[in-house]
DSSP file (Angstrom, degrees, kcal/mol; ACC not computed):
  #  RESIDUE AA STRUCTURE BP1 BP2  ACC     N-H-->O    O-->H-N    N-H-->O    O-->H-N    TCO  KAPPA ALPHA  PHI   PSI    X-CA   Y-CA   Z-CA
    1    1 A M              0   0    0      0, 0.0     2,-0.1     0, 0.0     3,-0.1   0.000 360.0 360.0 360.0 140.8   25.5    0.9    8.2
    2    2 A S        -     0   0    0      1,-0.1   110,-0.1     0, 0.0   109,-0.0  -0.459 360.0 -81.6 -88.3 163.0   21.8    0.3    7.6
    3    3 A E        -     0   0    0     -2,-0.1   109,-0.4     1,-0.1    -1,-0.1  -0.250  53.7-109.2 -56.1 144.3   20.2   -1.4    4.6
    4    4 A D     >  -     0   0    0      1,-0.1     4,-1.7    -3,-0.1     3,-0.4  -0.449  28.8-106.0 -78.2 162.0   19.8    0.9    1.6
    5    5 A A  H  > S+     0   0    0     74,-0.6     4,-2.1     1,-0.2     5,-0.1   0.766 116.4  54.3 -60.0 -33.7   16.3    2.1    0.7
    6    6 A R  H  > S+     0   0    0      2,-0.2     4,-2.5     1,-0.2    -1,-0.2   0.931 108.8  48.4 -70.2 -43.0   16.0   -0.1   -2.5
    7    7 A A  H  > S+     0   0    0     -3,-0.4     4,-1.9     2,-0.2    -2,-0.2   0.836 110.9  50.2 -66.8 -33.8   16.7   -3.2   -0.5
    8    8 A V  H  X S+     0   0    0     -4,-1.7     4,-2.5     2,-0.2    -1,-0.2   0.936 110.7  50.0 -65.7 -46.2   14.2   -2.3    2.2
    9    9 A A  H  X S+     0   0    0     -4,-2.1     4,-2.4     1,-0.2     5,-0.3   0.915 108.8  53.2 -59.4 -43.4   11.6   -1.7   -0.6
   10   10 A D  H  X S+     0   0    0     -4,-2.5     4,-2.2     1,-0.2    -1,-0.2   0.916 110.0  47.0 -64.7 -38.5   12.4   -5.1   -2.1
   11   11 A R  H  X S+     0   0    0     -4,-1.9     4,-2.1     2,-0.2    -2,-0.2   0.916 111.2  53.0 -63.6 -40.4   11.8   -6.8    1.3
   12   12 A F  H  X S+     0   0    0     -4,-2.5     4,-1.7     2,-0.2    -2,-0.2   0.920 115.2  38.3 -58.7 -49.2    8.6   -4.8    1.6
   13   13 A Y  H  X S+     0   0    0     -4,-2.4     4,-3.0     2,-0.2    -1,-0.2   0.813 112.9  56.7 -71.4 -35.8    7.2   -6.0   -1.7
   14   14 A G  H  X S+     0   0    0     -4,-2.2     4,-2.2    -5,-0.3     6,-0.2   0.876 107.6  49.2 -65.9 -37.2    8.6   -9.5   -1.3
   15   15 A A  H  <>S+     0   0    0     -4,-2.1     5,-2.2     2,-0.2     4,-0.5   0.900 113.4  47.4 -69.7 -42.9    6.6   -9.8    2.0
   16   16 A I  H ><5S+     0   0    0     -4,-1.7     3,-1.6     1,-0.2    -2,-0.2   0.966 113.3  46.1 -62.4 -52.7    3.5   -8.5    0.3
   17   17 A H  H 3<5S+     0   0    0     -4,-3.0    -1,-0.2     1,-0.3    -2,-0.2   0.868 114.7  48.6 -60.0 -37.8    3.8  -10.8   -2.7
   18   18 A G  T 3<5S-     0   0    0     -4,-2.2    -1,-0.3    -5,-0.2    -2,-0.2   0.489 106.7-125.0 -77.2  -2.2    4.6  -13.8   -0.3
   19   19 A G  T < 5 +     0   0    0     -3,-1.6     2,-1.2    -4,-0.5    -3,-0.2   0.766  60.6 148.0  64.4  23.3    1.6  -13.1    1.9
   20   20 A D     >< +     0   0    0     -5,-2.2     4,-2.2    -6,-0.2     3,-0.2  -0.659  20.3 174.4 -97.7  85.0    4.1  -12.9    4.8
   21   21 A F  H  > S+     0   0    0     -2,-1.2     4,-2.8     1,-0.2     5,-0.2   0.791  77.4  59.1 -63.2 -29.0    2.5  -10.4    7.2
   22   22 A D  H  > S+     0   0    0      2,-0.2     4,-1.6     1,-0.2    -1,-0.2   0.948 110.1  42.9 -62.9 -46.4    5.1  -11.0    9.9
   23   23 A A  H  > S+     0   0    0     -3,-0.2     4,-1.1     2,-0.2    -2,-0.2   0.900 113.0  54.8 -64.1 -38.9    7.9  -10.0    7.4
   24   24 A L  H >X S+     0   0    0     -4,-2.2     3,-0.8     1,-0.2     4,-0.6   0.943 110.6  42.8 -58.2 -52.7    5.8   -7.1    6.3
   25   25 A F  H 3< S+     0   0    0     -4,-2.8     3,-0.4     1,-0.2    -1,-0.2   0.774 107.4  62.2 -72.5 -22.3    5.3   -5.7    9.7
   26   26 A D  H 3< S+     0   0    0     -4,-1.6    -1,-0.2    -5,-0.2    -2,-0.2   0.772 102.2  50.8 -71.2 -22.1    9.0   -6.3   10.5
   27   27 A V  H << S+     0   0    0     -4,-1.1    87,-3.2    -3,-0.8     2,-0.3   0.561  95.6  88.1 -86.1 -12.0   10.0   -3.9    7.8
   28   28 A L  E  < S-a  114   0A   0     -4,-0.6    87,-0.2    -3,-0.4     2,-0.1  -0.729  79.3-128.4 -88.7 135.6    7.7   -1.2    9.1
   29   29 A S  E >   -     0   0A   0     85,-2.7     3,-1.4    -2,-0.3    21,-0.1  -0.388  26.4-108.8 -78.1 163.6    9.0    1.1   11.8
   30   30 A E  E 3  S+     0   0A   0      1,-0.3    21,-2.3    20,-0.1    22,-0.3   0.792 121.5  43.6 -59.3 -33.2    7.0    1.6   15.0
   31   31 A E  E 3  S+     0   0A   0     19,-0.2    19,-0.3    20,-0.1    -1,-0.3   0.201  85.5 150.7 -98.1  11.7    6.1    5.2   13.8
   32   32 A C  E <   -     0   0A   0     -3,-1.4    18,-3.3    82,-0.2     2,-0.4  -0.005  31.0-154.1 -50.4 148.3    5.3    4.2   10.2
   33   33 A T  E     -aB 116  49A   0     82,-1.0    84,-2.6    16,-0.2     2,-0.5  -0.992   6.4-165.2-123.8 132.0    2.8    6.3    8.3
   34   34 A I  E     -aB 117  48A   0     14,-2.8    14,-3.5    -2,-0.4     2,-0.5  -0.979   5.9-172.2-117.1 131.4    0.8    5.0    5.5
   35   35 A E  E     -aB 118  47A   0     82,-2.7    84,-2.9    -2,-0.5     2,-0.6  -0.990   4.1-173.9-122.3 116.9   -1.0    7.6    3.3
   36   36 A Y  E     -aB 119  46A   0     10,-2.6    10,-2.1    -2,-0.5     2,-0.6  -0.970  18.4-147.5-112.2 117.7   -3.5    6.3    0.6
   37   37 A Y  E     +a  120   0A   0     82,-2.4    84,-0.6    -2,-0.6    -2,-0.0  -0.769  50.2  90.1 -95.8 118.7   -4.6    9.3   -1.4
   38   38 A G  S    S-     0   0    0     -2,-0.6    -2,-0.1    82,-0.1     8,-0.1  -0.932  78.6 -53.6 169.4 169.2   -8.2    9.0   -2.6
   39   39 A P    >   -     0   0    0      0, 0.0     3,-2.0     0, 0.0     6,-0.2  -0.290  52.4-111.0 -68.3 152.6  -11.8    9.7   -1.8
   40   40 A A  T 3  S+     0   0    0      1,-0.3     5,-0.3     4,-0.1     0, 0.0   0.717 109.8  76.4 -53.4 -26.7  -13.2    8.5    1.6
   41   41 A V  T 3  S+     0   0    0     94,-0.1    -1,-0.3     3,-0.1    92,-0.1   0.784  73.7  93.1 -63.4 -27.0  -15.5    5.9   -0.3
   42   42 A I  S X  S-     0   0    0     -3,-2.0     3,-2.0     1,-0.2    85,-0.1  -0.531  82.4-135.2 -71.5 125.7  -12.4    3.7   -0.8
   43   43 A P  T 3  S+     0   0    0      0, 0.0    -1,-0.2     0, 0.0    18,-0.1   0.756 100.6  34.2 -58.3 -26.2  -12.3    1.3    2.1
   44   44 A F  T 3  S+     0   0    0     16,-0.1     2,-0.2    17,-0.0    -3,-0.1   0.015  88.7 124.8-118.1  31.6   -8.6    1.7    2.8
   45   45 A A    <   +     0   0    0     -3,-2.0     2,-0.2    -5,-0.3    -8,-0.2  -0.538  47.4  46.9 -81.2 154.6   -8.2    5.4    1.9
   46   46 A G  E    S-B   36   0A   0    -10,-2.1   -10,-2.6    -2,-0.2     2,-0.4  -0.680  88.5 -44.7 115.6-164.5   -6.7    7.8    4.4
   47   47 A F  E     -B   35   0A   0     -2,-0.2     2,-0.5   -12,-0.2   -12,-0.2  -0.904  37.4-170.6-116.8 130.8   -3.9    8.2    6.8
   48   48 A F  E     -B   34   0A   0    -14,-3.5   -14,-2.8    -2,-0.4     2,-0.5  -0.978   9.1-168.6-124.5 117.7   -2.7    5.4    9.2
   49   49 A R  E     +B   33   0A   0     -2,-0.5     4,-0.3   -16,-0.2   -16,-0.2  -0.940  52.3  19.4-116.4 124.2   -0.1    6.6   11.8
   50   50 A G  S  > S-     0   0    0    -18,-3.3     4,-2.2    -2,-0.5     3,-0.3   0.060  91.6 -84.7  97.2 149.7    1.9    4.0   13.9
   51   51 A K  H  > S+     0   0    0    -21,-2.3     4,-1.6     1,-0.2    -1,-0.1   0.815 126.4  54.9 -59.0 -33.6    2.4    0.4   13.3
   52   52 A E  H  > S+     0   0    0    -22,-0.3     4,-1.0     2,-0.2    -1,-0.2   0.915 110.5  46.7 -67.9 -42.6   -0.9   -0.7   14.9
   53   53 A K  H >> S+     0   0    0     -4,-0.3     4,-1.6    -3,-0.3     3,-0.6   0.877 107.5  56.5 -61.5 -42.9   -2.8    1.6   12.5
   54   54 A C  H 3X S+     0   0    0     -4,-2.2     4,-2.2     1,-0.3     5,-0.3   0.848 100.6  59.0 -63.6 -34.9   -0.8    0.4    9.6
   55   55 A R  H 3X S+     0   0    0     -4,-1.6     4,-1.9     1,-0.2    -1,-0.3   0.860 102.5  53.7 -60.9 -34.4   -2.0   -3.1   10.5
   56   56 A I  H <X S+     0   0    0     -4,-1.0     4,-2.2    -3,-0.6    -2,-0.2   0.893 107.2  51.9 -63.3 -41.9   -5.5   -1.8   10.0
   57   57 A F  H  X S+     0   0    0     -4,-1.6     4,-2.0     1,-0.2    -2,-0.2   0.954 113.4  40.9 -59.2 -51.0   -4.7   -0.6    6.6
   58   58 A F  H  X S+     0   0    0     -4,-2.2     4,-2.5     1,-0.2    -1,-0.2   0.797 110.6  59.6 -74.2 -25.1   -3.2   -3.9    5.4
   59   59 A G  H  X S+     0   0    0     -4,-1.9     4,-2.1    -5,-0.3    -1,-0.2   0.893 106.8  47.7 -68.0 -36.6   -6.1   -5.7    7.2
   60   60 A H  H  X S+     0   0    0     -4,-2.2     4,-3.0     2,-0.2     5,-0.3   0.946 111.6  49.3 -61.3 -45.3   -8.6   -3.8    4.9
   61   61 A V  H  X S+     0   0    0     -4,-2.0     4,-1.2     1,-0.2    -2,-0.2   0.919 113.6  46.9 -65.1 -43.2   -6.6   -4.6    1.8
   62   62 A A  H  < S+     0   0    0     -4,-2.5    -1,-0.2     1,-0.2    -2,-0.2   0.845 123.1  33.2 -68.1 -32.4   -6.5   -8.3    2.8
   63   63 A N  H  < S+     0   0    0     -4,-2.1    -2,-0.2    -5,-0.2    -1,-0.2   0.671 118.8  47.3 -98.8 -17.5  -10.1   -8.5    3.6
   64   64 A D  H  < S+     0   0    0     -4,-3.0    29,-2.6    -5,-0.2    30,-0.5   0.631 109.8  37.1-100.9 -11.6  -11.8   -6.1    1.2
   65   65 A V  E  <  -C   92   0A   0     -4,-1.2     2,-0.5    -5,-0.3    27,-0.2  -0.878  59.3-137.4-135.0 165.0  -10.2   -7.0   -2.1
   66   66 A V  E     -C   91   0A   0     25,-2.0    25,-2.0    -2,-0.3     2,-0.5  -0.954  28.1-142.7-114.4 105.6   -8.9   -9.9   -4.2
   67   67 A I  E     +C   90   0A   0     -2,-0.5    23,-0.3    23,-0.2     3,-0.1  -0.549  25.3 173.2 -74.0 123.0   -5.8   -8.8   -5.8
   68   68 A K  E    S+     0   0A   0     21,-2.7     2,-0.3    -2,-0.5    22,-0.2   0.832  72.4   7.6 -95.7 -42.5   -5.6  -10.2   -9.5
   69   69 A D  E     +C   89   0A   0     20,-2.2    20,-2.8     2,-0.0    -1,-0.4  -0.983  60.1 167.5-144.9 132.0   -2.4   -8.5  -10.6
   70   70 A F  E     +C   88   0A   0     -2,-0.3     2,-0.4    18,-0.2    18,-0.2  -0.851  18.6 163.3-144.8 105.9    0.1   -6.4   -8.6
   71   71 A R  E     -C   87   0A   0     16,-2.6    16,-2.1    -2,-0.3     2,-0.6  -0.964  34.4-141.6-133.8 145.6    3.4   -5.6  -10.2
   72   72 A Q  E     +C   86   0A   0     -2,-0.4    14,-0.3    14,-0.2     3,-0.1  -0.893  21.0 175.2 -98.6 123.3    6.2   -3.2   -9.8
   73   73 A E  E     +     0   0A   0     12,-3.3     2,-0.3    -2,-0.6    13,-0.2   0.694  63.9  16.1-106.7 -22.0    7.4   -2.1  -13.1
   74   74 A E  E     -C   85   0A   0     11,-1.7    11,-2.4     2,-0.0     2,-0.5  -0.959  55.7-160.4-152.9 135.4   10.1    0.5  -12.2
   75   75 A F  E     -C   84   0A   0     -2,-0.3     2,-0.5     9,-0.2     9,-0.2  -0.954   6.2-172.5-112.2 131.9   12.0    1.4   -9.0
   76   76 A I  E     -C   83   0A   0      7,-2.6     7,-2.9    -2,-0.5     2,-0.4  -0.914  11.0-171.3-125.7  99.2   13.6    4.9   -8.7
   77   77 A A  E     +C   82   0A   0     -2,-0.5     2,-0.3     5,-0.2     5,-0.2  -0.770  13.6 168.4-100.4 138.8   15.8    5.0   -5.7
   78   78 A D  E >   -C   81   0A   0      3,-2.8     3,-1.9    -2,-0.4     2,-0.2  -0.861  62.6 -58.8-148.0 103.0   17.4    8.4   -4.4
   79   79 A G  T 3  S-     0   0    0     -2,-0.3   -74,-0.6     1,-0.3    -1,-0.1  -0.361 123.3  -5.5  57.4-120.2   18.9    8.4   -0.9
   80   80 A D  T 3  S+     0   0    0     -2,-0.2    29,-3.0   -76,-0.1     2,-0.4   0.265 123.6  77.5 -92.0   9.8   16.3    7.4    1.7
   81   81 A K  E <   -CD  78 108A   0     -3,-1.9    -3,-2.8    27,-0.2     2,-0.4  -0.947  52.8-168.7-129.1 145.8   13.3    7.3   -0.8
   82   82 A V  E     -CD  77 107A   0     25,-2.2    25,-2.5    -2,-0.4     2,-0.5  -0.995   6.8-159.7-129.2 120.5   12.2    4.9   -3.4
   83   83 A A  E     -CD  76 106A   0     -7,-2.9    -7,-2.6    -2,-0.4     2,-0.5  -0.897  12.6-166.0-100.9 134.8    9.5    5.7   -6.0
   84   84 A V  E     -CD  75 105A   0     21,-3.1    21,-2.8    -2,-0.5     2,-0.4  -0.974   7.0-162.8-126.9 125.4    7.8    2.7   -7.5
   85   85 A V  E     +CD  74 104A   0    -11,-2.4   -12,-3.3    -2,-0.5   -11,-1.7  -0.869  32.0 130.2-103.5 132.6    5.7    2.8  -10.6
   86   86 A G  E     -CD  72 103A   0     17,-2.0    17,-2.0    -2,-0.4     2,-0.4  -0.852  46.6 -95.1-159.2-168.9    3.4   -0.2  -11.2
   87   87 A H  E     -CD  71 102A   0    -16,-2.1   -16,-2.6    -2,-0.3     2,-0.4  -0.987  24.0-170.3-132.1 143.1    0.1   -1.7  -12.1
   88   88 A L  E     -CD  70 101A   0     13,-2.9    13,-2.5    -2,-0.4     2,-0.4  -0.991   7.2-179.9-133.1 137.8   -2.7   -3.1  -10.0
   89   89 A T  E     +CD  69 100A   0    -20,-2.8   -21,-2.7    -2,-0.4   -20,-2.2  -0.978  20.9 159.9-130.2 120.2   -5.8   -5.0  -10.8
   90   90 A L  E     -CD  67  99A   0      9,-2.7     9,-3.7    -2,-0.4     2,-0.5  -0.934  33.8-132.1-137.0 162.9   -8.2   -6.0   -8.1
   91   91 A E  E     -CD  66  98A   0    -25,-2.0   -25,-2.0    -2,-0.3     2,-0.4  -0.974  22.8-132.4-118.4 125.1  -11.7   -7.1   -7.3
   92   92 A L  E >>  -C   65   0A   0      5,-2.7     4,-2.1    -2,-0.5     3,-0.8  -0.599   8.4-152.2 -78.6 124.4  -13.7   -5.5   -4.6
   93   93 A N  T 34 S+     0   0    0    -29,-2.6    -1,-0.2    -2,-0.4   -28,-0.1   0.809  89.2  65.7 -68.1 -26.8  -15.4   -8.2   -2.4
   94   94 A A  T 34 S-     0   0    0    -30,-0.5    -1,-0.2     1,-0.2   -29,-0.1   0.817 127.7  -0.4 -61.8 -34.8  -18.2   -5.9   -1.4
   95   95 A N  T <4 S-     0   0    0     -3,-0.8    -2,-0.2     2,-0.2    -1,-0.2   0.323  90.7-115.8-145.5   6.5  -19.6   -5.5   -4.9
   96   96 A G     <  +     0   0    0     -4,-2.1    -3,-0.1     1,-0.2     2,-0.1   0.489  62.3 148.1  72.9  -0.4  -17.5   -7.6   -7.4
   97   97 A R        -     0   0    0     32,-0.3    -5,-2.7    -5,-0.2     2,-0.5  -0.390  43.5-130.8 -70.9 146.3  -16.4   -4.6   -9.4
   98   98 A V  E     -D   91   0A   0     -7,-0.2     2,-0.5    -2,-0.1    -7,-0.2  -0.814  15.2-160.3-100.5 132.4  -12.9   -4.7  -10.9
   99   99 A Y  E     +D   90   0A   0     -9,-3.7    -9,-2.7    -2,-0.5     2,-0.4  -0.957  12.9 175.7-115.2 132.9  -10.4   -1.9  -10.4
  100  100 A D  E     +D   89   0A   0     -2,-0.5     2,-0.3   -11,-0.2   -11,-0.2  -0.970  19.0 131.5-140.3 116.7   -7.5   -1.7  -12.8
  101  101 A S  E     -D   88   0A   0    -13,-2.5   -13,-2.9    -2,-0.4     2,-0.1  -0.995  51.0-107.4-162.5 150.9   -5.0    1.1  -12.7
  102  102 A D  E     -D   87   0A   0     -2,-0.3    20,-0.5   -15,-0.2     2,-0.3  -0.470  41.2-169.6 -73.3 160.5   -1.4    2.2  -12.7
  103  103 A Y  E     -D   86   0A   0    -17,-2.0   -17,-2.0    18,-0.1     2,-0.4  -0.953  22.0-142.8-148.3 168.4   -0.1    3.5   -9.5
  104  104 A V  E     -DE  85 120A   0     16,-2.5    16,-2.5    -2,-0.3     2,-0.4  -0.992  14.8-168.6-132.2 124.9    2.9    5.3   -7.9
  105  105 A H  E     -DE  84 119A   0    -21,-2.8   -21,-3.1    -2,-0.4     2,-0.5  -0.896   4.5-161.9-106.3 141.5    4.2    4.4   -4.4
  106  106 A V  E     -DE  83 118A   0     12,-2.3    12,-3.3    -2,-0.4     2,-0.5  -0.992  10.7-168.0-127.7 124.3    6.7    6.6   -2.6
  107  107 A I  E     -DE  82 117A   0    -25,-2.5   -25,-2.2    -2,-0.5     2,-0.4  -0.946   7.6-159.5-117.4 125.5    8.5    4.9    0.2
  108  108 A D  E     -DE  81 116A   0      8,-2.8     7,-2.8    -2,-0.5     8,-1.4  -0.912  14.4-164.8-109.2 134.3   10.7    6.7    2.8
  109  109 A V  E     + E   0 114A   0    -29,-3.0     2,-0.3    -2,-0.4     5,-0.2  -0.902  15.6 169.4-122.9 141.8   13.2    4.6    4.7
  110  110 A A  E >  S- E   0 113A   0      3,-2.2     3,-1.5    -2,-0.3  -107,-0.1  -0.947  72.8  -1.5-146.9 134.6   15.3    5.2    7.9
  111  111 A G  T 3  S-     0   0    0     -2,-0.3     3,-0.1     1,-0.2  -107,-0.1   0.858 128.4 -57.4  54.7  37.3   17.3    2.7    9.8
  112  112 A G  T 3  S+     0   0    0   -109,-0.4     2,-0.3     1,-0.2    -1,-0.2   0.610 117.3 101.7  69.5  14.1   16.4   -0.1    7.5
  113  113 A K  E <  S- E   0 110A   0     -3,-1.5    -3,-2.2  -110,-0.1     2,-0.5  -0.891  78.7-108.7-126.6 158.4   12.7    0.3    8.1
  114  114 A V  E     +aE  28 109A   0    -87,-3.2   -85,-2.7    -2,-0.3    -5,-0.2  -0.739  35.8 172.3 -82.6 124.3    9.8    1.9    6.0
  115  115 A I  E     +     0   0A   0     -7,-2.8   -82,-1.0    -2,-0.5     2,-0.3   0.541  67.1  22.1-106.6 -13.0    8.8    5.0    7.9
  116  116 A R  E     -aE  33 108A   0     -8,-1.4    -8,-2.8   -84,-0.2     2,-0.4  -0.948  58.3-173.9-155.3 132.3    6.4    6.4    5.3
  117  117 A F  E     -aE  34 107A   0    -84,-2.6   -82,-2.7    -2,-0.3     2,-0.5  -0.957   7.1-170.7-132.0 114.8    4.4    4.8    2.5
  118  118 A R  E     -aE  35 106A   0    -12,-3.3   -12,-2.3    -2,-0.4     2,-0.5  -0.901   2.8-165.1-112.5 131.4    2.5    6.9    0.1
  119  119 A D  E     -aE  36 105A   0    -84,-2.9   -82,-2.4    -2,-0.5     2,-0.5  -0.941   6.8-178.7-118.9 116.9    0.0    5.3   -2.4
  120  120 A F  E     +aE  37 104A   0    -16,-2.5   -16,-2.5    -2,-0.5     2,-0.2  -0.977  15.6 151.0-121.6 128.3   -1.3    7.3   -5.3
  121  121 A Q        -     0   0    0    -84,-0.6     2,-1.3    -2,-0.5   -18,-0.1  -0.701  60.3 -63.9-135.9-174.4   -3.7    5.8   -7.8
  122  122 A D     >  -     0   0    0    -20,-0.5     4,-2.4    -2,-0.2     5,-0.1  -0.701  50.9-173.9 -81.9  98.6   -6.6    6.9  -10.1
  123  123 A S  H  > S+     0   0    0     -2,-1.3     4,-2.7     1,-0.2     5,-0.2   0.835  76.9  55.5 -69.9 -35.3   -8.8    8.1   -7.4
  124  124 A A  H  > S+     0   0    0      2,-0.2     4,-1.6     1,-0.2    -1,-0.2   0.928 112.3  43.3 -64.7 -41.8  -11.8    8.8   -9.7
  125  125 A K  H  > S+     0   0    0      1,-0.2     4,-2.1     2,-0.2    -2,-0.2   0.931 113.7  51.9 -68.3 -40.3  -11.8    5.2  -11.0
  126  126 A A  H  X S+     0   0    0     -4,-2.4     4,-2.1     1,-0.2    -2,-0.2   0.875 107.3  52.6 -60.3 -39.1  -11.3    3.9   -7.5
  127  127 A A  H  X S+     0   0    0     -4,-2.7     4,-0.7     1,-0.2    -1,-0.2   0.884 108.8  51.4 -67.2 -36.8  -14.3    5.9   -6.2
  128  128 A F  H >< S+     0   0    0     -4,-1.6     3,-1.1     2,-0.2    -2,-0.2   0.945 110.1  47.2 -59.8 -50.3  -16.4    4.4   -9.0
  129  129 A V  H 3< S+     0   0    0     -4,-2.1   -32,-0.3     1,-0.3    -1,-0.2   0.853 114.8  47.2 -67.5 -33.4  -15.5    0.8   -8.1
  130  130 A C  H >< S+     0   0    0     -4,-2.1     3,-1.9    -5,-0.2    -1,-0.3   0.496  82.5 132.4 -85.2  -5.5  -16.1    1.5   -4.4
  131  131 A A  T << S+     0   0    0     -3,-1.1     3,-0.1    -4,-0.7    -3,-0.1  -0.186  74.3  14.6 -47.5 135.5  -19.5    3.2   -5.0
  132  132 A E  T 3  S+     0   0    0      1,-0.3     2,-0.4   -37,-0.0    -1,-0.3   0.588  95.7 128.4  75.0  13.4  -22.2    1.9   -2.7
  133  133 A V    <   -     0   0    0     -3,-1.9    -1,-0.3   -92,-0.1     2,-0.2  -0.834  67.1-113.0 -98.9 136.4  -19.7    0.2   -0.4
  134  134 A E        -     0   0    0     -2,-0.4   -40,-0.1    -3,-0.1    -1,-0.0  -0.510  29.4-126.3 -68.7 134.0  -19.9    1.0    3.3
  135  135 A T        -     0   0    0     -2,-0.2   -94,-0.1     1,-0.1   -93,-0.1  -0.719  27.2-135.2 -86.8 126.9  -16.9    3.0    4.3
  136  136 A P        -     0   0    0      0, 0.0     2,-0.3     0, 0.0    -1,-0.1  -0.232  24.5 -95.5 -72.8 166.3  -15.3    1.2    7.4
  137  137 A E              0   0    0      1,-0.1     0, 0.0     0, 0.0     0, 0.0  -0.618 360.0 360.0 -77.9 147.1  -14.1    3.0   10.5
  138  138 A R              0   0    0     -2,-0.3    -1,-0.1   -94,-0.0   -82,-0.1   0.389 360.0 360.0-107.3 360.0  -10.3    3.8   10.5
């Protein structure tokens, strides 16, 4: 029997909070998809398919921002999905602007691995914070 979705989500966030990228990539399936919904001006907005592309997503996050506060306030698990409601405050390295918003993450799990991670935030606020930042190649 594989690990339940909530336990996988806990490992996922534990790896992020611990800065343990090996553990983070271990919890992602080879075919993982990351979907960050927001305007293209956000450096890490877009769709990333496959584990290597997901590394690019997390590389942007690690290099483009300083996370000031990242907390998960509620987990709602149902079968192979976990919805996570939380709050994020970060500073964008490119222009020093601070982004502060609630978010919802939806994580799909299969075989004890994350197969899909969807990130929903306040896109209008994020676009303002990222204004005048060069959009990287994806």
